[in-house]
C-alpha positions as CSV (number, residue, x, y, z in Angstrom):
1,M,268.3,139.2,74.1
2,R,270.7,139.0,71.2
3,N,270.3,142.6,70.0
4,Y,268.6,146.0,70.6
5,N,265.7,145.3,68.1
6,E,264.8,142.1,69.9
7,L,264.8,143.9,73.2
8,M,262.5,146.6,71.8
9,E,260.1,143.9,70.5
10,H,260.1,142.3,73.9
11,I,259.2,145.5,75.7
12,Y,256.8,146.9,73.1
13,E,253.6,145.1,72.2
14,K,251.6,145.8,69.0
15,G,252.1,149.4,67.8
16,N,253.1,151.8,70.6
17,S,251.5,149.9,73.4
18,V,254.2,149.5,76.1
19,N,254.4,146.6,78.5
20,F,257.1,147.7,80.9
21,E,256.2,145.0,83.4
22,K,258.7,143.1,81.3
23,C,261.4,145.7,82.0
24,E,263.2,145.7,85.4
25,N,264.9,149.1,85.2
26,V,263.2,152.5,85.0
27,S,266.5,154.2,84.0
28,L,266.9,151.8,81.1
29,A,263.3,152.4,80.0
30,L,263.5,156.1,80.2
31,L,266.9,156.6,78.6
32,K,267.2,153.9,76.0
33,L,263.9,152.3,75.1
34,I,262.0,155.2,73.5
35,K,260.5,154.9,70.0
36,K,260.5,157.8,67.6
37,D,256.6,158.0,67.7
38,I,256.7,158.5,71.5
39,V,259.0,161.5,71.1
40,E,256.8,163.1,68.5
41,Q,253.3,162.6,69.9
42,T,252.1,163.9,73.3
43,K,249.5,161.2,73.7
44,N,252.1,158.4,73.2
45,K,254.5,160.2,75.5
46,R,251.8,160.3,78.2
47,N,251.0,156.6,77.8
48,F,254.7,155.8,77.9
49,L,255.4,157.7,81.1
50,Q,252.3,156.2,82.8
51,S,253.6,152.7,82.0
52,I,256.8,153.5,83.9
53,N,254.9,153.0,87.2
54,K,254.4,149.4,86.3
55,I,258.1,148.6,86.6
56,K,259.0,146.8,89.8
57,I,261.5,148.8,91.8
58,P,264.0,147.1,94.2
59,V,262.8,147.5,97.8
60,K,266.0,146.2,99.5
61,L,268.2,149.1,98.5
62,S,267.8,150.6,102.0
63,E,269.6,147.6,103.5
64,R,272.5,148.1,101.0
65,I,272.8,151.8,102.0
66,K,272.9,150.8,105.7
67,K,275.8,148.4,105.0
68,E,277.6,151.2,103.1
69,V,277.3,153.5,106.1
70,V,278.6,150.8,108.4
71,S,281.6,150.3,106.2
72,L,282.4,154.0,106.2
73,E,282.1,154.1,110.0
74,R,284.9,151.6,110.2
75,L,287.0,154.2,108.4
76,E,286.3,156.8,111.2
77,Y,283.4,158.5,109.6
78,R,280.7,159.1,112.2
79,N,277.1,158.6,111.3
80,I,275.5,161.9,112.3
81,F,272.1,160.2,112.7
82,S,273.2,157.1,114.6
83,N,270.8,157.9,117.4
84,E,267.8,157.9,115.0
85,K,265.5,154.9,114.9
86,D,266.7,153.6,111.5
87,K,270.2,155.2,111.7
88,C,269.2,157.8,109.2
89,L,266.9,160.9,109.1
90,K,263.6,160.1,107.4
91,L,261.4,162.8,105.8
92,K,258.3,162.4,103.7
93,T,257.5,164.5,100.6
94,S,254.5,166.8,101.1
95,S,254.5,167.8,97.4
96,R,255.7,166.3,94.1
97,L,259.5,166.1,93.7
98,V,261.5,166.3,90.5
99,V,265.3,166.4,90.4
100,G,267.1,166.8,87.1
101,L,264.2,168.2,85.1
102,G,266.4,170.3,82.9
103,A,268.9,167.6,82.0
104,G,269.2,166.7,78.3
105,H,266.6,164.2,77.2
106,V,264.7,163.3,74.0
107,L,261.4,163.9,75.9
108,E,262.4,167.5,76.6
109,T,262.4,166.9,80.4
110,S,264.3,164.4,82.5
111,L,264.4,162.9,86.0
112,T,267.5,161.9,87.9
113,L,267.5,158.1,88.2
114,H,270.1,155.7,89.6
115,H,271.7,154.1,86.6
116,I,271.9,150.6,88.1
117,F,268.8,150.4,90.3
118,G,266.6,152.7,88.2
119,I,265.1,154.5,91.1
120,P,264.8,158.3,91.6
121,Y,267.1,159.8,94.2
122,I,268.3,163.1,95.6
123,P,272.0,163.6,94.7
124,A,274.3,164.4,97.6
125,S,275.5,167.6,95.8
126,A,271.9,168.9,95.6
127,L,271.3,168.1,99.3
128,K,274.5,169.7,100.5
129,G,273.9,172.8,98.4
130,V,270.5,173.6,99.9
131,V,271.7,172.7,103.5
132,R,274.7,175.0,103.0
133,M,272.4,177.7,101.9
134,V,270.3,177.4,105.1
135,S,273.5,177.6,107.2
136,F,274.6,180.7,105.3
137,W,271.3,182.6,105.7
138,E,271.3,181.7,109.4
139,I,274.6,183.5,109.7
140,A,273.3,186.5,107.8
141,E,270.2,186.6,109.9
142,N,272.2,186.4,113.2
143,K,274.4,189.3,111.9
144,K,271.2,191.2,110.7
145,I,272.7,191.6,107.2
146,K,270.3,192.7,104.6
147,D,272.3,194.9,102.3
148,E,273.2,193.2,99.0
149,R,276.8,194.2,99.1
150,E,277.2,193.0,102.7
151,I,275.7,189.7,101.7
152,E,278.3,189.4,98.9
153,K,281.1,190.1,101.3
154,L,279.7,187.4,103.7
155,Q,279.6,185.0,100.8
156,E,283.3,185.7,100.0
157,Q,284.2,185.3,103.7
158,T,282.4,181.9,104.0
159,Y,283.6,180.4,100.8
160,D,286.6,182.1,99.2
161,K,288.9,182.6,102.1
162,Q,290.8,180.3,104.5
163,I,289.6,179.8,108.1
164,S,291.2,182.8,109.9
165,D,291.4,184.2,113.4
166,S,289.1,187.1,112.3
167,D,286.2,184.8,111.7
168,D,283.5,184.5,114.4
169,E,282.3,181.2,115.7
170,D,279.3,180.9,113.3
171,I,281.6,181.4,110.2
172,V,284.3,179.1,111.5
173,R,281.7,176.4,112.1
174,H,280.2,176.9,108.6
175,K,283.7,176.7,107.0
176,L,284.7,173.6,108.9
177,L,281.5,171.7,108.0
178,F,281.0,172.8,104.4
179,G,284.5,173.7,103.3
180,T,286.0,176.5,101.3
181,Q,287.9,176.7,98.1
182,N,291.1,175.5,99.9
183,F,289.6,173.3,102.6
184,K,287.5,170.2,102.3
185,G,284.5,170.2,104.6
186,L,284.1,167.7,107.4
187,L,280.5,166.8,106.5
188,I,280.0,164.0,104.0
189,F,276.5,164.0,102.4
190,L,275.3,160.7,100.8
191,D,272.7,160.4,98.1
192,A,269.2,160.2,99.5
193,Y,267.0,157.3,98.3
194,P,263.2,156.6,98.7
195,E,262.0,154.0,101.1
196,I,259.8,151.8,98.8
197,Q,257.2,149.2,99.8
198,D,256.4,146.1,97.7
199,N,254.5,147.0,94.5
200,Q,254.4,150.7,95.5
201,G,254.0,153.1,92.7
202,I,256.2,156.2,93.4
203,F,255.8,158.1,90.1
204,E,253.2,160.6,89.1
205,L,252.6,162.5,85.8
206,D,252.6,166.3,85.7
207,V,252.2,168.8,82.9
208,M,253.4,172.3,82.1
209,T,252.1,174.3,79.2
210,P,254.3,177.1,77.8
211,H,252.1,179.6,76.0
212,Y,254.8,181.5,74.2
213,S,257.3,178.9,72.8
214,G,258.4,181.3,70.0
215,Y,259.5,183.9,72.6
216,Y,261.7,181.3,74.4
217,T,263.1,179.5,71.4
218,K,263.0,181.8,68.4
219,D,263.4,185.2,69.9
220,Q,259.9,186.2,68.8
221,A,257.5,188.7,70.5
222,P,255.1,186.9,72.8
223,G,251.5,186.8,71.4
224,D,248.2,185.2,72.1
225,W,248.1,183.7,68.6
226,E,250.6,181.0,69.5
227,N,249.4,177.6,70.3
228,P,250.1,176.3,73.9
229,K,252.3,173.3,73.9
230,P,251.7,170.8,76.8
231,I,254.8,169.1,78.1
232,V,254.2,165.9,80.1
233,F,256.9,165.0,82.6
234,L,257.6,162.5,85.3
235,T,257.7,163.3,89.0
236,V,258.0,161.5,92.4
237,K,254.6,161.7,94.0
238,K,253.6,163.2,97.3
239,G,253.9,160.9,100.4
240,I,257.2,159.1,99.6
241,T,259.7,158.8,102.5
242,F,263.4,159.5,101.8
243,C,266.3,158.4,104.0
244,F,269.0,161.0,104.5
245,N,272.5,160.0,105.6
246,V,275.2,162.4,106.6
247,L,278.7,161.5,108.0
248,F,281.3,163.4,110.0
249,D,285.0,162.9,109.1
250,E,286.4,162.2,112.6
251,F,289.8,161.2,111.3
252,R,290.4,164.6,109.7
253,A,288.9,166.4,112.7
254,K,291.4,164.7,115.0
255,E,294.2,165.7,112.5
256,I,293.0,169.4,112.8
257,L,293.5,169.2,116.6
258,K,297.1,168.3,116.0
259,D,297.7,171.1,113.4
260,K,299.2,174.2,115.0
261,N,298.1,176.3,111.9
262,F,294.6,176.2,113.2
263,S,293.5,178.6,116.0
264,Q,292.5,177.7,119.5
265,E,288.9,178.6,118.7
266,V,288.8,176.1,115.8
267,R,290.2,173.4,118.1
268,K,287.6,174.2,120.7
269,I,284.8,173.7,118.3
270,I,286.2,170.5,117.0
271,E,286.7,169.1,120.5
272,E,283.0,169.8,121.3
273,W,281.9,167.9,118.2
274,L,284.2,164.9,119.0
275,I,283.2,164.8,122.7
276,N,279.4,165.5,122.4
277,S,278.0,164.0,119.2
278,S,274.5,165.3,119.9
279,I,275.6,168.9,119.4
280,L,276.5,168.3,115.7
281,S,273.7,165.8,115.2
282,N,271.0,168.3,116.3
283,L,272.7,171.1,114.3
284,V,272.7,169.2,111.0
285,K,269.2,167.7,111.6
286,N,267.7,171.2,112.1
287,W,269.5,172.5,108.9
288,I,268.2,169.6,106.8
289,E,264.7,169.9,108.1
290,D,264.6,173.7,107.6
291,A,266.1,173.2,104.1
292,L,263.5,170.6,102.9
293,K,260.5,172.0,104.7
294,E,261.0,175.7,103.8
295,Y,263.0,175.8,100.6
296,G,262.7,172.3,99.0
297,V,265.1,170.5,96.8
298,G,265.3,169.8,93.1
299,A,263.5,171.7,90.3
300,K,260.5,174.1,90.4
301,T,260.8,174.6,94.2
302,R,259.4,178.2,93.8
303,L,256.2,176.6,92.6
304,G,256.0,174.3,95.7
305,Y,257.8,171.2,94.3
306,G,260.3,169.3,96.4
307,I,258.9,170.2,99.8
308,F,259.0,167.7,102.7
309,E,256.8,167.3,105.7
């Protein structure tokens, strides 16, 4: 294609009829190839988003991720799930999933897509955040902490301070794995990608209908006289399997053993992780499963989105 206009003519047929079978990247279609009429009319927006599912998605990306993990293992990063069947933890969505819904976009809602491969994925930062939360509440539950002020103190202790001799084993473990402001955690979370079969559609349309748009956008009093405004948005449908990869930084763990600034308790925990890999593997696996089965990941989790089997 010589220019943008020719590309648009290639993708769009007569009027606003979209033929995205000619487009090979969902990210390109969703972020760059949107006509003005699609933005302004709900019907055109729905047709546009439905056409996204016709785009062929690369199915060999999982092999690329496996090679990436192998290359990191050569640099002394241990694959936490090396004992699993496919060298990663696989979980299937039991509800619709949408990550990045509130990001800026001309269609009002967005979806996090890989900028090269054009497939939806769960960013490592989002996964680490929800898993870290599960670990934190596990500590709070073990200590039977329910008071709000005590919870705030625990948050400060697990994040804002150095690893100290006053920390108990659970807090030391949490800080070592997830890090603090002054210490980089030993767990490395990778982006989680869907496992896609040939010609498998993984997207599904959903709709939300704000009834009081003036209340949210113009600081007006909510009233039943306002017209509801349906907003169509793209989600990953139920029943899609994602592969989760987590690595343990063995090189830095061994360096900690040599560092006299760390206590004997810290060294004991590190030695257990280095000697018996299943201890850490089971721990992280349980955290991820609890996080994704109970809390979910992405947007609208309180409404049941982003939950896994």
